[in-house]
GUBAVO-371605 format. One record per residue (C-alpha): residue number from 0; residue in one letter; x, y, z. Coordinates in steps of 0.05 Angstrom, whole numbers. Each point is the difference from the previous one (the first is absolute). Layout:
R   nr  rest      px      py      pz
R  NUM     A       X       Y       Z
...
end
This chain:
R   nr  rest      px      py      pz
R    0     M    -934    -731   -3038
R    1     S       0     -26      71
R    2     S      37     -62     -24
R    3     A      64      39       8
R    4     T     -13       2      75
R    5     E      -3     -76       1
R    6     T      67      -5     -36
R    7     L      36      52      42
R    8     C     -28     -22      67
R    9     G      15     -72     -15
R   10     Q      72      15     -18
R   11     A       9      43      63
R   12     Y     -31     -52      45
R   13     G      44     -55     -30
R   14     A      62      44       9
R   15     K     -22      13      73
R   16     Q      -4      74     -13
R   17     Y     -65       2      38
R   18     H      -4      75       9
R   19     M      -1      10     -75
R   20     L     -67     -34      -6
R   21     G     -34      59      33
R   22     V      39      49     -44
R   23     Y     -20     -37     -63
R   24     L     -72      -2      23
R   25     Q      -2      75      11
R   26     R      33      13     -68
R   27     S     -53     -43     -33
R   28     W     -55      39      36
R   29     I      29      65     -26
R   30     I       5     -25     -72
R   31     N     -68     -33      -1
R   32     L     -35      60      30
R   33     A      34      45     -51
R   34     I     -22     -46     -57
R   35     G     -70      -4      28
R   36     T      -4      76       2
R   37     I      22       3     -73
R   38     L     -55     -50     -18
R   39     L     -53      37      40
R   40     P     -24      45     -58
R   41     L     -21     -63     -38
R   42     Y     -49     -14      56
R   43     L     -23      72       8
R   44     F     -12      11     -74
R   45     T     -25     -68     -22
R   46     T     -64      27     -30
R   47     P      32      51     -48
R   48     I      54     -51     -18
R   49     Y     -53     -51     -19
R   50     L     -39      51     -39
R   51     L      63      20     -37
R   52     L      11     -73     -19
R   53     G     -71      -4     -28
R   54     Q     -34     -37      57
R   55     D     -75       6      10
R   56     E     -17      60      44
R   57     A     -41     -39      50
R   58     I      54     -52       9
R   59     A      54      53       5
R   60     K     -37      37      55
R   61     R     -14     -64      39
R   62     A      73     -21      -7
R   63     G      22      68      25
R   64     V     -41      -8      63
R   65     V      26     -70      13
R   66     S      72      21     -13
R   67     L      -4      51      56
R   68     W     -15     -56      48
R   69     F      63     -35     -22
R   70     I      45      57      22
R   71     P       6     -26      72
R   72     F      17     -69     -28
R   73     L      54      31     -43
R   74     F      37      27      60
R   75     Q     -15     -61      41
R   76     G      38     -41     -51
R   77     C      58      49       4
R   78     L       8     -18      73
R   79     S     -26     -70       9
R   80     T      34     -41     -54
R   81     N      71      21      16
R   82     T     -13      -7      74
R   83     Q     -23     -71     -13
R   84     M      66     -13     -37
R   85     F      37      28      60
R   86     L     -34     -49      46
R   87     Q       6     -59     -46
R   88     A      75      12      -8
R   89     Q       5     -14      75
R   90     M     -43     -63      -7
R   91     R     -56      33      39
R   92     N     -53     -31     -44
R   93     R     -48     -16      56
R   94     I     -16      72      14
R   95     V     -11      12     -74
R   96     G     -49     -58      -3
R   97     W     -38      22      62
R   98     L      -6      71     -26
R   99     S     -26     -25     -67
R  100     L     -50     -45      35
R  101     A     -24      57      45
R  102     S      -7      46     -60
R  103     L     -42     -52     -36
R  104     A     -46      -8      60
R  105     I      -8      75       7
R  106     H     -13       7     -74
R  107     V     -55     -53       0
R  108     L     -32      30      62
R  109     L       1      72     -25
R  110     S     -24     -20     -69
R  111     R     -59     -36      32
R  112     I     -17      62      41
R  113     F      11      55     -52
R  114     V     -25     -36     -62
R  115     D     -53     -49      23
R  116     K     -27      34      63
R  117     L       8      74     -15
R  118     N      -7      -6     -76
R  119     L      57      49     -14
R  120     G      18     -33     -66
R  121     V      68      14     -31
R  122     P      20      53      51
R  123     G     -14     -48      57
R  124     A      40     -55     -34
R  125     M      59      47     -11
R  126     V      -2      24      72
R  127     A       3     -72      25
R  128     F      55     -14     -50
R  129     N      43      59      22
R  130     I     -10     -11      75
R  131     S      18     -74      -4
R  132     Y      63      14     -40
R  133     W      22      57      44
R  134     M      -8     -45      60
R  135     I      59     -40     -28
R  136     V      43      63       0
R  137     V     -21      17      71
R  138     G      16     -70      24
R  139     Q      68       1     -34
R  140     F      18      67      31
R  141     V     -22     -23      69
R  142     Y      42     -63      -7
R  143     I      62      37     -25
R  144     F      -3      63      42
R  145     G     -22     -40      61
R  146     G      68     -32       7
R  147     W     -13     -68     -31
R  148     C      55      11     -51
R  149     P      61      13      44
R  150     G      64      12     -38
R  151     T     -33       8     -68
R  152     W     -41      61      19
R  153     T      40      51      39
R  154     G     -44      60     -14
R  155     F      -6      53     -54
R  156     T      66      25     -27
R  157     T      23      54     -49
R  158     A      42     -54     -34
R  159     A     -64     -21     -35
R  160     F       4      63     -42
R  161     T      69     -19     -27
R  162     D      17     -48     -57
R  163     L     -71       1     -26
R  164     W      21      -4     -73
R  165     P      25     -73       3
R  166     V     -63     -21      36
R  167     L     -43      36     -51
R  168     K      36     -34     -58
R  169     L      -8     -68      31
R  170     S     -73      14      16
R  171     V     -15      21     -72
R  172     S      37     -59     -30
R  173     S     -36     -49      47
R  174     G     -67      30     -19
R  175     V      16      -5     -74
R  176     M      22     -73       7
R  177     L     -63     -19      38
R  178     W     -43      36     -51
R  179     G      35     -37     -56
R  180     G      -9     -66      37
R  181     C     -74      12       6
R  182     R      -5      15     -74
R  183     N      38     -64     -17
R  184     R     -47     -40      45
R  185     E     -60      28     -35
R  186     A      32     -15     -67
R  187     N      12     -72      22
R  188     Y     -74     -10      13
R  189     R     -18      33     -65
R  190     G      48     -47     -35
R  191     V     -34     -60      32
R  192     H     -68      26     -23
R  193     K      24       8     -71
R  194     Y      33     -68       1
R  195     M     -65     -31      22
R  196     Q     -36      32     -58
R  197     L      49     -35     -48
R  198     L     -26     -68      23
R  199     P     -67      -9     -34
R  200     H       0     -75      13
R  201     W      15       5      74
R  202     R     -26     -64      32
R  203     A      18       6      73
R  204     D     -33      19      64
R  205     G      11      63      41
R  206     S      56     -30      40
R  207     R      45      -3     -61
R  208     S     -15      73     -13
R  209     C      20      18      71
R  210     F      63     -42      -6
R  211     L      18      35     -65
R  212     G     -10      69      31
R  213     E      41     -19      61
R  214     S      57     -26     -43
R  215     W      -1      65     -39
R  216     N       1      40      64
R  217     Q      61     -38      24
R  218     R      36      26     -61
R  219     N      34      52      44
R  220     V      35     -57      36
R  221     D      13     -45     -58
R  222     R     -12      28     -70
R  223     N      -1     -70     -28
R  224     A     -61     -21      40
R  225     F     -51      25     -49
R  226     G      37     -29     -59
R  227     G      -1     -69      32
R  228     C     -72       7      19
R  229     G     -19      23     -69
R  230     S      36     -58     -32
R  231     D     -34     -50      47
R  232     T     -67      31     -14
R  233     H      10       0     -75
R  234     S      22     -73       2
R  235     G     -61     -18      42
R  236     L     -47      35     -48
R  237     H      33     -34     -59
R  238     H     -10     -67      35
R  239     L     -73      16      12
R  240     E     -11      20     -72
R  241     N      29     -66     -23
end
């Protein structure tokens, strides 16, 4: 849903309405935090939900414990992703990269300490996970509130609580489109797998398989790519058979 922030902030920056970037960012925070709060019961009641769906009791209880550790990550995503879109709309990609690199380093270090040294297991891994990801949010806030985004961040404003409905509609539609895109991508790979099963006399090395998969993946750019590749492959196989 944070993709709406990328669209709105990009349009505002291109139109030189720089003050609106901060307004859009605050609106996205409000909407994402509200949606995260609505989703919170799924994390709190994971065990009974799994049991209701017929899951094994031991697995359901274990999943319920792990899901509680994901609650901080849920709200981290409500703040971090749209803030990243806000920064990228201003072409401030360097700070995004540095924060990601710092988060990775912290994650590796804390995982080494909590899991390998202290033997805390899953709780230790989740603590390292949450701390490293929240460090990104802290770094983003320090960068924005510290004055490194002049013009685009002018402080908190009550205007962020107005016109939330258009932003919500755009956020939901963006989320649905991305979800549909992910499903189509998965379907593409499944299609390649099924296509490969239809070739019992396949006489080629792994490089041809990779080429076929890549051609099918490029279908989103040119829908004729796979057709041409399939025709070439079929012709090549026919030649080999002869």
